[in-house]
N, C-alpha and C positions, 0 to 999 in steps of 0.2 A: 636432301632437300630440307631447307630450313623454313620453319613456320614462324610467323611473327608471334611475339609474346602477347598474351591477353592481359589487358588492364583489369583492375579490380571491378570497374563498372561493367566491362564486357562479361566477366565471369558471373557477376550478379544477375545480369539480364539473362544469360544462358541458363543459369540454375532456375530462375523464376519461370521462364518459358517451358523448360523441360518438366518441371514439377506440374505445371498446369496441364500440359499435354498428356502426361501420364495419368493424372487424375481423370481427365475427360475420357481417355481411352479405357480406363478401368471401369468407368460408369457405362460407357456405350457398348462395350463388347458383349455383355449378356443380352442386351436388347437386340443387337444386330444379329447375333448368332442364333439366339433362341434356344440354346442348350445350356445346361448347367455343368458341363464337363470342364469348364475353364476356371473353376473356383480357385484352385491353387495358383494359377497364373495371375488371376485378378488380385489376389492377396499380395503376390510378389510386386505387381505394379503399384499397388497402393503403398506398400512398405517402401519401395524405392522413391515414390513421390514424397513420402513423409521425410525420408532422409535428405532428399534434395531441398525440401522446404526448410529443414533445419540448417542445412549448409547455406542456403540463401539468407536466412536470418543472421547467421554468423558473419557472412560477408557484409551485411548491412551494419552490424555492430562494429566491425573492423573499420568500415568506411567512415562512419560518423563519430567514432570515438577513437581516433588514432593515437591520442596521447597516452592511453593505457597500454599500448604495445610498443612504446619506445624502448630500445635496448641500449641506452647510452651508458 
């Protein structure tokens, strides 16, 4: 099964939405569960959200400054 390729704009939106959802989940889990046993999982979610945010910023830089990535 062949999947269609993602454009750079699609990847940018996917990274941004994923990062926001992970940050929201990381903030809401302690309040919804009422327990503090998820500390390590919450840190993992926040770290993953940070990585996705950095990748989002990298895709924005690539999208708006394409002249610096020409390999002619």
